[in-house]
Phi, psi and omega in degrees: 000136181258122178254150179249132178237114179270116186243130180285137181292337179290343179261006184293332180252015182284159177290168182294152180172209182257145174270119180250132180180206185232140176259126180252098185292330181297328182255000184054048186232148175239126180255108179278127182255326183201170176238126177269124186267159173281151353275157178208160176255125185305322182293326177291324176296317180295322177295318178297317180293325177294319178296317179295320180294323179289325182281324186254351182058034178240132181287077180277132181211176176274120184267336183168204184240154178233125183238117175248099186281101176254294179232000183282148174294135186293318188291310184295318180293321180297316178294325180292318179293325178293328180288343179291342178295339177285331181275313179251090184278127177207138178241121358279162180257114183273141176230105179253138184216138175245123186290151181282134175075012179211173178260014181278144179237156172224140182214142177208157180233125182238155175259103187291130183256332181181170183291339181260358182259119177264353180257150180258160177294343178169132179272135179260152174286144186239131171258108182273125185240120179268135178221150178274106186296322181294316180291321180296320181289316184281346179286338180053055180285169189289145174280172180296343183293339182252019179287153176290164179296149184279085178233001183254015174074227186293329182296315179292323178296319177295320177298320177297323177297316178292325177296324175296324177295314180299318181294322179297314180293320183292327183269001183257031180293333178298326177290320181288335181264001182294325177244043186289321183252335175212165185288322180077187182289335181245123181265125186241160171234121176204195188288342180254005187291338181260007182241039181294315181296318179296323179296321179296317179296321179295318180294319177297321177295322178295316180295324180284331183285337182299302178298324180296314179296323179295317179296313180294325178295322177295317179297318180293326177294324177294319178295320178295319178295322178293322180289338179271011180294153183293338181297323181283354180263001175291163191302308184294316182292319179295325178293315179295319180299326182275341184263332184277134178291329179297317179296320178296319180291321176296322177295318178294321178294323177295319177295320178297313181294325177296319178289322183292315184268016176291140180276358179283138180281142179296134183281331183214167180299333180295316177294321177296319178294321179296318178294320178294320177297319178296317181298316180294320179294322178293317179297317177296321180297314180294320179297316177294323177295319178293323176297318177296319180295316179295324178292321180292320184277337181291319183256009179055046181285339181293317177295322178295320177295320179296321180289330183271350185290316182295313177299324179294319179296318177297320179295319178295320180295320178295320178296320177294323177296319177296322179295317180292323177294325176293322178289330180283350177265240177235080185295125179056027179077012180278143178269109183258164173285112191294320183295309179295323180298316180294320179297311181295319180297314179293325178298314180287327176295324177294322177295323177294321177297318177297322182292320178296320178296322179295319180293317180292331176291327181270358185300323179294339185256001186293317182296319178293323178295316179294328178296315178291327176295321177295322177293334179293346177294343175297332177281351180134156178294327181294324178293318178296320178293324177295319176295321176299319177297319178293323178295319176298320178296322179288322181288335179252027180295328179293325177293322176297319178296317177301317181296318181294317179297313181295322181292317179296316180296318179293321179294319178298319180291322179295316178295320178296319178295321179294320178293317180290331176293322175293322177296320180297331180264003181078032179238166174208159180268121179274111184289324184290316183262000177054054179204169179264124180242162176284148181209144179257126181249151176276179187293321180295318179296317178295322181293312180295320178296321179294319178298315179296320179297319179293320180296314181294325179295318181284337176272346184297318181300321179296313179296318181296324180293315177298318180296319180294316182295313182287333174293321177294320177296317178295322178296324177296316179295317180295326178296317178297315178295325178295321177296321178295315179294327177296319177294322178296314179295326178295317179292323182287325190249357181287122181282078185293322180295318179294321177295321177297319176294323181295326180277320186264315183227075183295339180291341177289344181256015182292121178263359182167180182215142177241147185236155174208158181242123175271141185235154170289175176295336179282349179099355180279143181292134180267304179199161181257127182243150175245146178279002171246128187280078180239351183215153174242115190250122183231117176284146179206166175255183180285353181285325180154166178203171179255152178292142179297134183280000000 
């Protein structure tokens, strides 16, 4: 009979002692969870196993002995380890041994008959399987309850055996935390045995973070209540709140901080991962904002920007005036309607004059405004970018007005031409039934409609040209704002924590595991492999095997 023994790689260099774990009779497998070192009192070991079994509902017991021959005499230690089978009786009794000065291992399983019997009723062959206990535990793989139906023969049965191993390790956290802060009466070796100091620091950080999160959650709830006041829902304030990118980003940042400092425990790993991603993105955002703030103040770039803003605004205004004067002439050799062209050109030139006056009126306050905008980078780079987007929108407000005027005028002419075209064909639009119906018009209606249609057709090229030019200018501004918003959304939604885990610890993101069985040409199973790199599986006999490289 071939037995399987799952041995954690973290215990490969542990001192000699007892193998503690769970026996799975359905799979003829033994899952080793820890090694109990000498010296120990048997009654204390049994009490510890009883406490772990009561807390985790896992049948943890002593499976056998572990001998790591370093400097101990082989004969005395071997007889002593064999005698432990009388105190901790288990069938089968595993005896694992690592030879001194080599990487060779020996393992055997015996059925203990009595304290005076050194021979077993029969030795079974053992397949020793090495697994990374830390990765198996942190991967949170599926328990046996969600396994597929057993319709795939040996492959599904093997998958069920490994799933039982994963479930055993996942439910045995009480054993791993028994010596979390101090060694206690029983000294163990497992995946957490070397991180006692780190565990203490983590627990102290958790205890200190509780009151801090509670205080910040109360402050954020007060800010949320103040922002939900009815005063901010009045028409002018609600309109501004919905149009400014800064207000939207502040609302999003408030939701992020509320979720991060919430005292509610995450219900599943997905919520925990979402909170961790938000925390990392907020920290990165604030760090980038502080870097931008230090860069701006180190070289006094705010004063330079304030001094250069007025000349740049004047240069943009002159370029727009040249563009309008070009449109008021014969642009690209096109014959425009001179009267409409002059009216539209002077109308837009007057708006440019108002915009230049507005910029020069605000010039004494520009440096102070830019200074406060730079200080807003303390809230994060995304807040500073949102304010920059709003500033661009305010500085190009005249271009937005030009686009709106041209679009409305062009839309009115298109609608007028479509209606007059239906009148010219003897049709009309039925408002009640939302369709085009036939209609009979008298001679005066047809004559006036034809005259209006002809006038609008000849005026359409002039309006279309202004609409096209201002649409391209508006599209340029929207493209710049779109790039800024894209960068803001990238910082807000990029799962940096998940990407870091994917690069450094991919087993923490395991959503499941798939199994397959490789076979010899004769059809016999060779070894069981997982598509998640969490275990190294090596078949062996009772004669010996080598340590995984």
